[in-house]
Each structure stands twice: as structure tokens, then as C-alpha cells.
ChimeraX commands (.cxc) that place a marker at each C-alpha (Angstrom):
marker #1 position -5.03,-33.09,27.66 radius 0.5
marker #1 position -4.18,-30.04,29.40 radius 0.5
marker #1 position -1.53,-31.92,31.31 radius 0.5
marker #1 position -0.11,-32.81,27.61 radius 0.5
marker #1 position 0.51,-29.32,26.12 radius 0.5
marker #1 position 1.57,-27.93,29.24 radius 0.5
marker #1 position 3.54,-30.60,30.66 radius 0.5
marker #1 position 7.19,-30.05,30.73 radius 0.5
marker #1 position 9.43,-32.58,29.07 radius 0.5
marker #1 position 12.45,-32.82,27.24 radius 0.5
marker #1 position 12.43,-32.24,23.14 radius 0.5
marker #1 position 15.24,-33.22,21.55 radius 0.5
marker #1 position 15.06,-31.41,18.28 radius 0.5
marker #1 position 17.85,-30.42,16.22 radius 0.5
marker #1 position 17.82,-27.08,13.76 radius 0.5
marker #1 position 20.62,-26.52,11.49 radius 0.5
marker #1 position 21.37,-22.76,9.59 radius 0.5
marker #1 position 20.12,-23.03,6.80 radius 0.5
marker #1 position 17.20,-23.63,9.85 radius 0.5
marker #1 position 17.64,-20.22,10.62 radius 0.5
marker #1 position 17.74,-18.41,7.54 radius 0.5
marker #1 position 14.21,-20.40,5.59 radius 0.5
marker #1 position 12.82,-18.51,9.14 radius 0.5
marker #1 position 14.42,-14.76,8.69 radius 0.5
marker #1 position 13.15,-15.76,4.77 radius 0.5
marker #1 position 10.00,-16.15,5.55 radius 0.5
marker #1 position 9.46,-13.74,8.39 radius 0.5
marker #1 position 11.01,-10.77,5.51 radius 0.5
marker #1 position 9.29,-12.54,2.50 radius 0.5
marker #1 position 6.14,-11.92,4.93 radius 0.5
marker #1 position 6.76,-8.11,6.63 radius 0.5
marker #1 position 7.62,-6.94,2.12 radius 0.5
marker #1 position 3.85,-8.48,1.15 radius 0.5
marker #1 position 1.88,-6.87,4.16 radius 0.5
marker #1 position 3.59,-3.87,3.00 radius 0.5
marker #1 position 2.35,-4.34,-0.62 radius 0.5
marker #1 position -0.51,-5.67,0.12 radius 0.5
marker #1 position -1.19,-1.67,2.59 radius 0.5
marker #1 position 0.39,-0.13,0.16 radius 0.5
marker #1 position -2.39,-1.43,-2.63 radius 0.5
marker #1 position -4.77,-0.88,0.58 radius 0.5
marker #1 position -4.19,2.80,1.30 radius 0.5
marker #1 position -4.15,3.87,-2.93 radius 0.5
marker #1 position -7.62,2.33,-3.44 radius 0.5
marker #1 position -9.19,4.06,-0.34 radius 0.5
marker #1 position -7.55,7.09,-1.33 radius 0.5
marker #1 position -8.86,6.90,-4.93 radius 0.5
marker #1 position -12.19,6.43,-3.50 radius 0.5
marker #1 position -12.69,9.13,-1.64 radius 0.5
marker #1 position -10.69,12.06,-3.80 radius 0.5
marker #1 position -13.06,14.35,-5.15 radius 0.5
marker #1 position -12.77,13.72,-8.98 radius 0.5
marker #1 position -13.21,17.05,-10.78 radius 0.5
marker #1 position -16.05,18.25,-11.97 radius 0.5
marker #1 position -15.95,17.83,-16.19 radius 0.5
marker #1 position -17.26,19.75,-18.53 radius 0.5
marker #1 position -20.61,19.00,-20.68 radius 0.5
marker #1 position -19.82,17.09,-23.53 radius 0.5
marker #1 position -21.20,19.62,-26.65 radius 0.5
marker link #1:1,2 radius 0.2
marker link #1:2,3 radius 0.2
marker link #1:3,4 radius 0.2
marker link #1:4,5 radius 0.2
marker link #1:5,6 radius 0.2
marker link #1:6,7 radius 0.2
marker link #1:7,8 radius 0.2
marker link #1:8,9 radius 0.2
marker link #1:9,10 radius 0.2
marker link #1:10,11 radius 0.2
marker link #1:11,12 radius 0.2
marker link #1:12,13 radius 0.2
marker link #1:13,14 radius 0.2
marker link #1:14,15 radius 0.2
marker link #1:15,16 radius 0.2
marker link #1:16,17 radius 0.2
marker link #1:17,18 radius 0.2
marker link #1:18,19 radius 0.2
marker link #1:19,20 radius 0.2
marker link #1:20,21 radius 0.2
marker link #1:21,22 radius 0.2
marker link #1:22,23 radius 0.2
marker link #1:23,24 radius 0.2
marker link #1:24,25 radius 0.2
marker link #1:25,26 radius 0.2
marker link #1:26,27 radius 0.2
marker link #1:27,28 radius 0.2
marker link #1:28,29 radius 0.2
marker link #1:29,30 radius 0.2
marker link #1:30,31 radius 0.2
marker link #1:31,32 radius 0.2
marker link #1:32,33 radius 0.2
marker link #1:33,34 radius 0.2
marker link #1:34,35 radius 0.2
marker link #1:35,36 radius 0.2
marker link #1:36,37 radius 0.2
marker link #1:37,38 radius 0.2
marker link #1:38,39 radius 0.2
marker link #1:39,40 radius 0.2
marker link #1:40,41 radius 0.2
marker link #1:41,42 radius 0.2
marker link #1:42,43 radius 0.2
marker link #1:43,44 radius 0.2
marker link #1:44,45 radius 0.2
marker link #1:45,46 radius 0.2
marker link #1:46,47 radius 0.2
marker link #1:47,48 radius 0.2
marker link #1:48,49 radius 0.2
marker link #1:49,50 radius 0.2
marker link #1:50,51 radius 0.2
marker link #1:51,52 radius 0.2
marker link #1:52,53 radius 0.2
marker link #1:53,54 radius 0.2
marker link #1:54,55 radius 0.2
marker link #1:55,56 radius 0.2
marker link #1:56,57 radius 0.2
marker link #1:57,58 radius 0.2
marker link #1:58,59 radius 0.2
view
């Protein structure tokens, strides 16, 4: 099986220009999604660790 995975054989593949654009689009969408997720995670962590100001007792 290793010889099948690492063996060299000619590949007959074709990638048209639309394929390259699709790959770039997926890459950029993944990066944008990861940035939104990280921002949300950082806000959640900040909100949990912030000290809340004590509220005056109700009278």
C-alpha cells in the first residue's frame, strides 16, 4: 500500500481557471469564518473574566 501512496505515476488532471478561483474563494471564506469565530471566542472570554461592578442593594 505504501508503494501505491508514495509511488510516482503520471497524473492526467486538468484544472481550468474557474477551479483556481473556487479554491481562492474557499480559502478566503475559511479565513474570514475563522476570524469571526476567534473574535466571538475572545469576546466571550473577556466577558467572563471582567469584574462586574457591584450593584447597589434594592431598597
